[in-house]
C-alpha positions as CSV (number, residue, x, y, z in Angstrom):
1,M,-22.5,-8.2,-22.6
2,I,-22.2,-11.6,-20.9
3,E,-23.0,-11.4,-17.2
4,F,-20.6,-13.3,-15.0
5,E,-19.5,-13.5,-11.4
6,I,-16.6,-11.3,-10.6
7,P,-13.8,-13.8,-10.0
8,F,-11.6,-11.9,-7.6
9,S,-11.5,-11.4,-3.9
10,W,-10.0,-8.7,-1.7
11,E,-6.7,-10.5,-1.7
12,T,-6.3,-11.0,-5.4
13,I,-3.5,-8.9,-6.8
14,E,-1.7,-10.0,-10.0
15,S,1.2,-8.9,-12.1
16,F,1.4,-9.0,-15.9
17,D,4.7,-8.7,-17.8
18,F,5.0,-6.5,-20.9
19,S,8.8,-6.4,-21.2
20,T,8.7,-7.7,-24.8
21,I,6.4,-4.9,-25.9
22,I,7.2,-1.8,-23.8
23,T,10.8,-0.5,-24.0
24,Q,13.0,1.8,-22.0
25,Q,12.5,4.4,-24.7
26,D,8.8,4.2,-24.1
27,H,9.5,4.8,-20.4
28,D,11.7,7.8,-21.2
29,N,9.1,9.3,-23.5
30,C,6.4,8.9,-20.8
31,M,8.6,10.6,-18.2
32,T,9.2,13.5,-20.6
33,D,5.5,13.9,-21.2
34,I,4.7,13.7,-17.5
35,R,7.4,16.2,-16.5
36,Q,5.9,18.6,-19.2
37,L,2.3,18.1,-17.8
38,V,3.6,18.9,-14.3
39,A,5.5,22.0,-15.6
40,D,2.2,23.1,-17.3
41,G,0.4,22.8,-14.0
42,K,-1.7,19.9,-15.1
43,Y,-1.8,18.1,-11.7
44,F,-4.1,18.0,-8.7
45,T,-3.4,20.2,-5.8
46,N,-5.8,18.5,-3.3
47,S,-4.3,15.1,-3.6
48,P,-0.7,13.8,-3.6
49,L,1.5,16.4,-5.2
50,Y,2.3,16.0,-8.9
51,Q,-0.5,13.5,-9.6
52,T,-1.5,14.5,-13.1
53,N,-5.1,15.5,-13.8
54,V,-5.3,14.5,-17.5
55,N,-6.0,11.0,-18.9
56,L,-2.6,9.8,-20.0
57,F,-4.1,7.2,-22.2
58,A,-5.6,10.0,-24.3
59,Q,-2.2,11.6,-24.9
60,P,-0.6,11.4,-28.3
61,G,2.3,9.0,-29.0
62,E,2.9,5.3,-29.7
63,H,4.2,4.9,-26.1
64,W,0.8,5.8,-24.6
65,I,-0.9,3.4,-27.0
66,K,1.3,0.6,-25.7
67,F,0.5,1.5,-22.1
68,K,-3.2,1.8,-22.7
69,F,-3.6,-1.5,-24.5
70,S,-1.2,-3.4,-22.2
71,Y,-3.3,-2.2,-19.3
72,I,-6.5,-3.3,-21.0
73,M,-4.9,-6.7,-21.8
74,S,-3.8,-7.1,-18.2
75,C,-7.4,-6.4,-17.0
76,F,-8.8,-9.0,-19.4
77,M,-6.2,-11.6,-18.3
78,Y,-6.9,-10.8,-14.7
79,L,-10.6,-11.4,-15.3
80,K,-9.9,-14.3,-17.5
81,N,-12.6,-12.8,-19.8
82,E,-13.1,-10.0,-22.3
83,V,-15.6,-7.5,-20.9
84,K,-17.3,-4.3,-22.1
85,I,-15.3,-1.3,-20.9
86,D,-17.5,1.5,-19.6
87,Q,-14.7,3.9,-18.6
88,I,-11.0,3.9,-18.6
89,Q,-8.6,6.5,-17.2
90,S,-5.0,6.9,-16.4
91,W,-2.7,9.4,-14.5
92,S,0.8,9.6,-13.1
93,Y,2.2,10.2,-9.7
94,M,5.7,11.8,-9.7
95,T,7.4,12.1,-6.3
96,T,10.7,12.5,-4.5
97,D,11.7,12.3,-0.9
98,S,11.8,16.1,-0.9
99,I,7.9,16.1,-0.9
100,K,6.7,15.5,2.6
101,E,3.1,14.3,2.8
102,A,1.0,13.0,5.7
103,R,1.2,9.3,5.1
104,D,-2.1,8.5,6.7
105,A,-3.8,11.0,4.4
106,L,-2.6,9.0,1.3
107,W,-4.8,5.9,1.9
108,H,-7.4,5.6,-0.8
109,H,-9.3,3.3,-3.1
110,H,-10.8,3.6,-6.5
111,Q,-14.4,2.5,-6.0
112,Y,-16.7,4.7,-8.2
113,G,-20.0,3.3,-7.0
114,S,-19.4,0.0,-8.9
115,E,-17.6,-3.1,-7.8
116,R,-16.7,-3.6,-11.4
117,T,-13.6,-1.5,-11.2
118,L,-10.1,-2.8,-11.7
119,S,-7.1,-0.6,-10.8
120,G,-3.5,-0.9,-12.0
121,I,-0.1,0.4,-11.1
122,Y,2.9,0.5,-13.4
123,Y,6.3,1.4,-11.9
124,L,7.6,3.6,-14.7
125,H,10.8,4.6,-12.9
126,I,12.4,3.8,-9.6
127,P,15.5,5.9,-8.9
128,D,18.8,4.0,-9.1
129,D,19.8,4.9,-5.6
130,V,16.8,3.1,-4.0
131,T,18.3,0.4,-1.8
132,D,15.2,-1.5,-0.7
133,M,13.0,-2.5,-3.7
134,S,10.7,-4.4,-1.3
135,T,9.5,-1.2,0.3
136,C,9.4,1.4,-2.5
137,G,6.2,0.4,-4.2
138,T,2.6,0.4,-3.0
139,E,1.3,-0.6,0.4
140,F,-2.1,-2.4,0.4
141,A,-4.5,-2.5,3.3
142,L,-6.4,-5.6,2.2
143,Y,-9.3,-5.1,4.6
144,G,-9.1,-1.3,5.0
145,P,-6.5,1.1,6.6
146,E,-7.9,0.5,10.1
147,Q,-7.0,-3.2,10.0
148,P,-3.5,-4.5,10.6
149,D,-3.4,-6.7,7.4
150,R,-1.0,-4.9,5.2
151,W,1.0,-6.0,2.1
152,T,3.6,-4.2,0.0
153,G,3.2,-5.1,-3.7
154,P,6.2,-6.2,-5.7
155,V,8.0,-3.6,-7.8
156,K,8.6,-5.2,-11.1
157,Q,9.8,-3.2,-14.1
158,F,7.7,-3.5,-17.3
159,N,4.8,-5.0,-15.3
160,W,1.2,-3.9,-14.6
161,L,0.1,-4.8,-11.1
162,I,-3.7,-5.3,-11.3
163,Y,-6.2,-5.4,-8.3
164,P,-9.8,-4.7,-7.4
165,G,-10.5,-0.9,-7.3
166,K,-12.0,-1.3,-3.9
167,T,-8.7,-2.3,-2.4
168,W,-7.3,0.4,0.0
169,H,-3.7,1.4,-0.9
170,R,-1.1,4.2,-0.7
171,P,2.3,4.8,-2.1
172,C,5.3,3.7,0.0
173,P,7.5,6.5,1.2
174,P,10.0,7.7,-1.4
175,Q,13.6,6.6,-0.7
176,S,15.3,9.0,-3.0
177,M,15.7,12.7,-3.8
178,K,15.4,11.7,-7.5
179,E,12.1,11.5,-9.2
180,R,10.0,8.3,-8.9
181,F,7.3,7.8,-11.6
182,V,4.2,5.6,-11.3
183,I,1.4,5.2,-13.9
184,A,-1.9,4.3,-12.4
185,A,-5.1,3.4,-14.2
186,D,-8.7,2.4,-13.6
187,M,-11.1,0.4,-15.8
188,V,-14.9,0.3,-15.0
189,F,-16.6,-2.5,-16.8
């Protein structure tokens, strides 16, 4: 593996468009799978409700292959380099406004003892009755949740939002009683 300086900073968050590869049918297939995982009880109970506890990228189906490799490609484009992948995992977060959670308890980051972690968010489905797309995505605390510097990431359909795993973030409050689906992923390299 080639050693190189990690070219990102706390503020670096980038979006990568896969609308020519991933289809609405792929989205629908993923949501069907995620609903079944939740119905089967395959979600964490000590974290946000209905966050799946299986690696979605290991699930069968062409749609999951597209998501896995589009995520990997996004990470490589983010780094502007192909790197050796040590670990990759993915999960989903399904929520509605009927689920009340303590907002401050949702702050987290994905640092696994290595600064060589990239995280990604893919907005699989935003309900059609959401009226403010600018506040329905993910809130980032660029220098930690205690600091006032906050930024809400753009919600772009068919896009991966990639950022350093050490970046503190939390989901924005749901704005609908209908289900909202997000796919999240981490790559340690």
